[in-house]
N, C-alpha and C positions, 0 to 999 in steps of 0.2 A: 437639887435642881436649881434653886435660887442662886446658889454660889456659881454654878456654871454660866447662868445668864449674866451675872455681874462681871464675871471674868471675860465673857464674850463681848459685852458692851464696852468694857474698859479697853480691850484689845482693839476693837473697832475705832474707838475714840483716839487711841494712840496712832493708829494707821492714818486716820483722817487728818490729824494735826500734823503728822510727818509729811503727808502729801502737800498740805498747804505751805509748810515751811520750805520744802524742796522746790515747789513751783514759784515761790516768791510772792505769794498772794498777800503776805503781810507788808510788803514793800512795793506797792504798785508804781511808785515814782523812781524806783531804782534803775529803770531802763530808759529814762529820759535823756535826751541828747545834752551833752555838756556844752554850755554856752559861755564864751570867754567875755569877761568884763575887765577892761583895763582901767586902772585907777586914776585916770585923768580927771580934770574938772572942766566941764561935766564929763561923766563917765562915758566911755565908748564900749558898746556891746557888739561883738562880732557873731553874727548869726546868719546861716544860709548864704554865705558869700556877700553879705551886706554889712555895713556898719551903721549902728543906730546910736543916737545921742539921747541920754537919759534926761528927761524933763522933770519938773516938780508937779506936773499935772496928774492928778489922781484919776484912775480909771474906775468907772462905776461897775458894780458887780454884773449888771445885765449886759455890759459890753465885753465881758470875758468870754473867750472861746476856749478851745482845748489847751491843756498844758502841753507844751512842745519842747521844753528843755528845763535845765537847772543851771544856775549861775555858778561859774568858777571864777573867782577874782584872781587876776594876774597883776602883781605889783610891778608896773613899769617905771613908776616914779617913786623915788625914796623921799619920804616926808620925815621931818623931825617929829618926835612923839607928840608934841603939842599942836602941830600943824596938820596932822593927818585927818582929812575930812571924812575918811571912811573908818576911823577907829571904832566907833560905836554903831556901825551900820551893819545890818544883817540882810543879806540877799538870799532869795529863794528861787522860786520857779519862774519860768518864762511862759507867757500865754499868747496865743493868737487873739486878735481883737475882732469883734463882730462889727461889720459895716464900717471899719476904719482902715483905710488903705495906708500903706507905707509906715506902719507903726506896729509895735508889739507892746505887751504889758510885762513889766518887771516887778516881782515881789520884793519890796524894800520895807523892812521893819513893820511887817504885818499889814502893809498897804500895797496896792498895785499902782505903779507909776507908768506913765506912757513914755516910750522911747521911740523917737522919730527917725526914720531912715535918712541917712546923710546922702546927699547927691554926690555922684562922682566918686 
């Protein structure tokens, strides 16, 4: 009787893990919108038909809203190896900002920096 219980619990655990894997529960950010970052200086971010310019102003944690995208870097400028300002930069998620208009948050090297919407 104990062996049947162990087998039943093991089978149930396998089914539950399989469901989680199939539904993508282990990768909740997999469905975020791809946001293009051009490697200009300063960086240009193309999001929701607007262009944003990356600043060096850090966003506070309490200013972060929802994750709305993930950065994809597009190299539009060719830099020589020693001159590439993005060589050791890691970009991540894009966030809405709370109570801050015309700006979004961009994850850069484990910080979130403000990107301000460019007019016109």
